[in-house]
C-alpha positions as CSV (number, residue, x, y, z in Angstrom):
1,M,45.0,-186.1,-126.8
2,A,48.2,-184.6,-127.0
3,H,48.7,-181.2,-125.2
4,D,51.3,-178.4,-125.9
5,D,53.6,-177.1,-123.4
6,W,53.1,-173.3,-122.3
7,R,54.8,-171.5,-119.6
8,L,54.6,-168.0,-118.0
9,R,57.9,-166.1,-117.3
10,I,57.7,-163.9,-114.4
11,A,60.6,-161.8,-114.1
12,L,60.3,-160.0,-110.6
13,E,62.2,-157.2,-109.2
14,S,61.4,-158.3,-105.5
15,P,60.1,-162.0,-105.6
16,E,60.1,-162.9,-102.1
17,G,56.1,-162.0,-101.6
18,L,55.1,-163.9,-104.7
19,L,57.7,-166.9,-103.9
20,E,55.8,-167.5,-100.7
21,R,52.3,-167.3,-102.1
22,L,53.6,-169.9,-105.0
23,G,54.9,-172.2,-102.2
24,L,58.4,-171.6,-103.3
25,A,59.5,-170.1,-100.2
26,D,59.1,-171.3,-96.7
27,S,55.4,-170.4,-95.7
28,D,52.0,-172.0,-95.1
29,A,50.2,-172.9,-98.0
30,D,47.8,-170.4,-99.0
31,D,44.8,-170.1,-101.9
32,L,47.1,-169.2,-104.7
33,T,49.2,-172.4,-104.3
34,D,46.2,-174.6,-103.8
35,E,44.6,-172.9,-107.0
36,L,47.4,-173.5,-109.1
37,R,47.9,-177.2,-108.1
38,D,44.1,-177.5,-108.5
39,H,44.6,-176.6,-112.4
40,R,47.7,-179.1,-112.3
41,L,50.3,-176.2,-113.0
42,A,53.9,-176.6,-112.0
43,V,55.9,-173.8,-110.7
44,S,59.5,-173.3,-110.6
45,K,62.1,-170.6,-109.9
46,D,65.5,-169.6,-111.5
47,G,66.8,-166.5,-109.3
48,D,64.4,-163.8,-109.6
49,T,62.7,-165.6,-112.4
50,V,59.5,-167.5,-111.5
51,F,57.9,-170.0,-114.3
52,V,54.7,-171.3,-114.1
53,Y,54.1,-174.5,-116.7
54,A,50.8,-175.6,-118.1
55,D,49.7,-178.1,-121.0
56,S,47.4,-175.4,-122.9
57,S,47.1,-172.0,-123.4
58,L,43.6,-171.7,-121.7
59,A,45.1,-173.0,-118.5
60,L,48.1,-170.5,-119.0
61,E,45.7,-167.7,-119.3
62,R,43.9,-168.7,-115.9
63,A,47.2,-168.9,-114.4
64,H,48.1,-165.4,-115.6
65,R,45.2,-163.8,-114.3
66,L,45.9,-165.2,-111.0
67,I,49.5,-164.2,-111.2
68,D,48.7,-160.7,-112.2
69,R,46.3,-160.2,-109.2
70,E,48.8,-161.4,-106.7
71,V,51.6,-159.0,-108.3
72,D,49.1,-156.1,-108.0
73,L,48.0,-156.9,-104.2
74,L,51.8,-157.1,-103.2
75,G,52.6,-154.0,-105.1
76,I,55.6,-155.4,-106.9
77,R,56.8,-155.0,-110.5
78,A,56.9,-157.7,-112.6
79,D,57.5,-158.5,-116.4
80,I,55.0,-161.4,-117.3
81,R,55.6,-163.1,-120.6
82,V,53.6,-166.0,-122.2
83,E,55.9,-168.7,-123.9
84,H,55.1,-171.8,-126.1
85,W,57.5,-174.6,-126.5
86,L,58.2,-175.5,-130.1
87,A,59.1,-178.9,-130.1
88,D,60.8,-179.3,-133.5
89,E,63.1,-176.6,-132.7
90,D,63.8,-177.7,-129.0
91,R,63.1,-174.2,-127.3
92,W,60.9,-171.8,-126.2
93,D,59.6,-169.5,-128.9
94,D,61.0,-166.4,-126.8
95,D,64.7,-167.9,-127.1
96,P,66.6,-167.7,-130.1
97,P,67.1,-170.4,-132.5
98,A,70.2,-172.5,-131.6
99,P,73.0,-172.2,-134.2
100,D,73.1,-175.4,-136.6
101,I,75.6,-177.5,-135.0
102,D,77.2,-178.2,-138.3
103,D,77.8,-174.7,-139.0
104,E,79.4,-174.4,-135.3
105,L,81.7,-177.1,-135.9
106,L,82.7,-175.9,-139.5
107,A,83.5,-172.5,-137.8
108,G,85.4,-174.1,-135.3
109,G,87.6,-176.0,-137.8
110,H,86.1,-179.2,-137.3
111,A,84.4,-181.5,-140.0
112,P,80.6,-182.3,-138.6
113,W,80.7,-185.6,-140.7
114,E,83.4,-187.9,-141.5
115,V,83.7,-190.7,-144.1
116,R,85.8,-193.7,-143.2
117,I,87.2,-195.6,-145.9
118,P,89.0,-198.9,-145.4
119,C,91.5,-199.4,-148.3
120,A,92.9,-202.8,-149.8
121,S,96.5,-201.8,-149.3
122,H,98.7,-199.1,-147.5
123,D,99.5,-197.6,-151.1
124,A,95.8,-197.5,-152.2
125,A,95.2,-195.8,-148.8
126,R,97.8,-193.2,-149.9
127,E,96.7,-192.9,-153.3
128,L,93.1,-192.2,-152.0
129,A,94.3,-189.6,-149.3
130,D,96.0,-187.7,-152.0
131,R,93.1,-187.6,-154.6
132,L,90.7,-186.7,-151.9
133,E,92.9,-183.8,-150.8
134,Q,93.1,-182.6,-154.4
135,D,89.2,-182.8,-154.4
136,G,89.0,-180.3,-151.4
137,Y,88.5,-182.7,-148.3
138,G,90.3,-182.6,-145.2
139,V,91.8,-185.9,-144.9
140,V,93.6,-188.2,-142.5
141,R,95.3,-191.3,-143.3
142,R,96.4,-194.2,-141.0
143,W,98.0,-197.3,-142.4
144,R,95.0,-198.6,-144.7
145,F,92.5,-196.3,-143.4
146,V,91.6,-192.8,-144.9
147,I,89.2,-190.3,-142.9
148,A,87.6,-187.6,-145.1
149,G,85.7,-184.7,-143.4
150,C,82.7,-183.5,-144.9
151,A,80.8,-180.2,-144.3
152,S,77.4,-181.7,-144.4
153,R,75.6,-185.1,-144.1
154,E,74.6,-184.9,-147.5
155,Q,78.2,-184.8,-148.8
156,A,79.4,-187.4,-146.8
157,D,76.4,-189.9,-147.6
158,E,77.4,-189.3,-151.4
159,L,81.3,-189.7,-150.6
160,A,80.6,-193.0,-148.7
161,K,78.4,-194.6,-151.3
162,R,80.9,-193.6,-154.3
163,L,83.9,-194.9,-152.1
164,R,82.0,-197.7,-150.0
165,G,82.7,-196.0,-146.7
166,E,81.1,-195.3,-143.5
167,V,79.6,-192.1,-142.5
168,E,80.0,-191.0,-138.7
169,P,79.7,-187.7,-136.9
170,G,82.8,-185.8,-136.9
171,G,84.6,-183.0,-135.4
172,A,84.1,-182.1,-131.6
173,L,81.1,-184.4,-131.6
174,V,83.4,-187.5,-131.9
175,W,85.4,-186.4,-128.4
176,E,82.0,-185.9,-126.6
177,T,80.3,-189.1,-127.6
178,G,83.3,-191.5,-128.4
179,R,81.5,-193.1,-130.8
180,N,84.6,-192.8,-133.2
181,P,87.2,-195.7,-133.1
182,F,89.5,-193.3,-134.8
183,A,89.2,-190.4,-132.4
184,L,92.8,-190.3,-131.6
185,F,93.3,-189.2,-135.2
186,L,91.0,-186.1,-135.5
187,S,92.9,-183.4,-133.9
188,G,94.7,-183.1,-137.3
189,L,91.4,-182.5,-139.4
190,G,91.0,-178.9,-138.0
191,G,92.8,-177.1,-140.7
192,S,92.4,-173.2,-141.4
193,S,92.1,-173.5,-145.2
194,T,89.6,-175.7,-146.9
195,P,86.4,-176.7,-144.9
196,L,86.7,-180.3,-143.8
């Protein structure tokens, strides 16, 4: 049976006492640490924030009660939030959605997708590059090759189908992944007028 990922985010004003009780500081193991381990919960910390991870909301609810009790016993203030992992969005539900990578690349003046089109001759490549520029594409031409920048995967797929080219990730992604053999020519794609 598949399980979800849940966590408690515990932002502490003074974390020392709770950290010791959770086994995150040098101290003897105590009942709370044992109890969380018995429930197969993982605990981590980042600065003054402690995270308790569980595979179900029920297990997290039990942990929440234990943590509340310890926070009360220690007399410390804590902001405790329950968070659920959104696998489709690759984020916790309390975190803001990540910006779309294609939109980020376009805003930075880079084409998120490119179509690489080999041409039969140098003259054919020049003619195709001129025609694509007139159609509003950002274009780089190198000898018999034309690289046309596209704003979306769909646009790139349509252009590749029409011109028998190959669709590849473009813009800044190419520099990071090194998957594009034409990466040396990409710096000229980042024009400020037309989206690539």
